[in-house]
VEXDREN-2710 file (C-alpha; in Angstrom, 1 decimal):
% VEXDREN-2710
k/r/px/py/pz
1/UNK/34.4/49.9/-97.0
2/UNK/33.8/51.9/-100.1
3/UNK/30.4/53.0/-101.3
4/UNK/29.5/53.7/-104.8
5/UNK/27.3/56.7/-105.4
6/UNK/26.7/56.1/-109.0
7/UNK/23.2/54.7/-108.6
8/UNK/22.2/57.6/-106.3
9/UNK/23.0/60.6/-108.6
10/UNK/20.2/62.7/-110.1
11/UNK/20.3/64.1/-113.6
12/UNK/22.3/67.1/-112.5
13/UNK/24.9/64.9/-110.8
14/UNK/23.9/65.6/-107.3
15/UNK/23.8/62.8/-104.8
16/UNK/20.3/61.8/-103.6
17/UNK/21.3/59.3/-101.0
18/UNK/22.4/60.1/-97.5
19/UNK/23.3/57.5/-95.0
20/UNK/23.2/58.5/-91.4
21/UNK/25.7/56.9/-89.2
22/UNK/25.5/57.2/-85.4
23/UNK/28.5/56.6/-83.3
24/UNK/27.9/54.0/-80.5
25/UNK/26.5/55.4/-77.2
26/UNK/28.6/55.5/-74.1
27/UNK/27.6/53.4/-71.1
28/UNK/26.2/56.3/-69.2
29/UNK/23.9/57.3/-72.1
30/UNK/22.8/53.7/-72.3
31/UNK/21.7/53.8/-68.7
32/UNK/20.1/57.3/-68.7
33/UNK/18.1/57.3/-72.0
34/UNK/15.8/54.3/-71.1
35/UNK/15.0/56.0/-67.7
36/UNK/14.2/59.2/-69.5
37/UNK/12.1/57.4/-72.1
38/UNK/10.2/55.6/-69.3
39/UNK/9.5/58.9/-67.5
40/UNK/8.3/60.5/-70.7
41/UNK/5.9/57.5/-71.3
42/UNK/4.7/57.6/-67.7
43/UNK/4.0/61.4/-68.1
44/UNK/2.1/60.8/-71.3
45/UNK/0.0/58.1/-69.6
46/UNK/-0.6/60.5/-66.7
47/UNK/-1.7/63.2/-69.2
48/UNK/-4.1/60.8/-70.9
49/UNK/-5.6/59.8/-67.6
50/UNK/-6.0/63.4/-66.6
51/UNK/-7.6/64.3/-69.9
52/UNK/-10.0/61.4/-69.4
53/UNK/-10.8/62.7/-65.9
54/UNK/-11.4/66.1/-67.3
55/UNK/-13.9/64.7/-69.8
56/UNK/-15.7/62.8/-67.1
57/UNK/-15.8/65.9/-64.8
58/UNK/-17.1/68.0/-67.7
59/UNK/-19.9/65.5/-68.3
60/UNK/-20.7/65.4/-64.6
61/UNK/-20.8/69.2/-64.5
62/UNK/-23.2/69.3/-67.5
63/UNK/-25.5/66.8/-65.7
64/UNK/-25.3/68.9/-62.5
65/UNK/-26.1/72.0/-64.4
66/UNK/-29.2/70.4/-65.9
67/UNK/-30.3/69.3/-62.4
68/UNK/-29.7/72.9/-61.1
69/UNK/-31.8/74.3/-64.0
70/UNK/-34.7/71.9/-63.3
71/UNK/-34.6/72.6/-59.6
72/UNK/-34.6/76.4/-60.3
73/UNK/-37.7/75.8/-62.5
74/UNK/-39.4/73.8/-59.8
75/UNK/-38.6/76.5/-57.2
76/UNK/-40.2/79.1/-59.5
77/UNK/-43.3/77.0/-60.0
78/UNK/-43.6/76.4/-56.2
79/UNK/-43.2/80.1/-55.5
80/UNK/-46.0/80.8/-58.0
81/UNK/-48.2/78.1/-56.4
82/UNK/-47.5/79.5/-52.9
83/UNK/-48.5/83.0/-54.1
84/UNK/-51.7/81.6/-55.6
85/UNK/-52.5/79.8/-52.3
86/UNK/-51.8/82.9/-50.3
87/UNK/-54.0/85.0/-52.7
88/UNK/-56.8/82.5/-52.2
89/UNK/-56.4/82.6/-48.4
90/UNK/-56.5/86.4/-48.5
91/UNK/-59.6/86.4/-50.8
92/UNK/-61.4/84.0/-48.4
93/UNK/-60.4/86.2/-45.4
94/UNK/-61.8/89.3/-47.2
95/UNK/-65.0/87.4/-48.0
96/UNK/-65.4/86.3/-44.4
97/UNK/-64.7/89.9/-43.2
98/UNK/-67.3/91.2/-45.6
99/UNK/-69.8/88.8/-44.1
100/UNK/-69.0/90.1/-40.6
101/UNK/-69.5/93.8/-41.7
102/UNK/-73.2/93.9/-40.8
103/UNK/-72.5/92.3/-37.4
104/UNK/-69.8/94.9/-36.8
105/UNK/-72.3/97.6/-37.6
106/UNK/-74.9/96.1/-35.2
107/UNK/-72.2/95.8/-32.5
108/UNK/-71.4/99.5/-33.0
109/UNK/-75.0/100.4/-32.8
110/UNK/-75.5/98.4/-29.6
111/UNK/-72.4/99.9/-28.1
112/UNK/-73.5/103.4/-28.9
113/UNK/-77.0/102.7/-27.4
114/UNK/-75.4/101.3/-24.3
115/UNK/-73.1/104.3/-24.0
116/UNK/-76.0/106.6/-24.4
117/UNK/-78.0/104.7/-21.7
118/UNK/-75.0/104.8/-19.4
119/UNK/-74.6/108.6/-19.9
120/UNK/-78.2/109.1/-19.3
121/UNK/-78.1/107.1/-16.1
122/UNK/-75.0/108.9/-14.9
123/UNK/-76.8/112.2/-15.6
124/UNK/-79.6/111.1/-13.3
125/UNK/-79.1/109.9/-9.8
126/UNK/-81.2/106.8/-9.2
127/UNK/-82.6/107.0/-5.7
128/UNK/-84.5/104.1/-4.4
129/UNK/-87.1/104.6/-1.5
130/UNK/-88.4/101.3/-0.6
131/UNK/-90.7/100.1/-3.4
132/UNK/-90.6/103.4/-5.2
133/UNK/-87.7/104.6/-7.5
134/UNK/-87.2/108.3/-8.0
135/UNK/-84.9/109.9/-10.5
136/UNK/-83.4/113.3/-10.0
137/UNK/-80.9/115.3/-12.1
138/UNK/-77.4/115.7/-10.8
139/UNK/-75.8/119.1/-11.3
END
């Protein structure tokens, strides 16, 4: 079979047509190549599935990150609220203690008076003779 190249020459006389001719494949190559192509296609499908999983996991991660941020904000506001409640309790306790301050002074005064009376009574020995009580100083 002869081919004419006259119609495939450029202006300079160079051939612009190339025909590729493959020799027939041997039996072993005919058995191996389809298996290799199948494995390549399976790996491409696996890669696509994994890339899809990565996209889904990244989306899930973004959602979780937004949940974490909102929970952190809620924790901050609750801490602030707790501090405010504790401050209110402390202020109320201070007010109630200030109300008790005069009572404490009175109790101190009564205590001092009682202690003075006790010391005076210890300084004198109370002797009772029948219906008459007599005091005398103890040395």
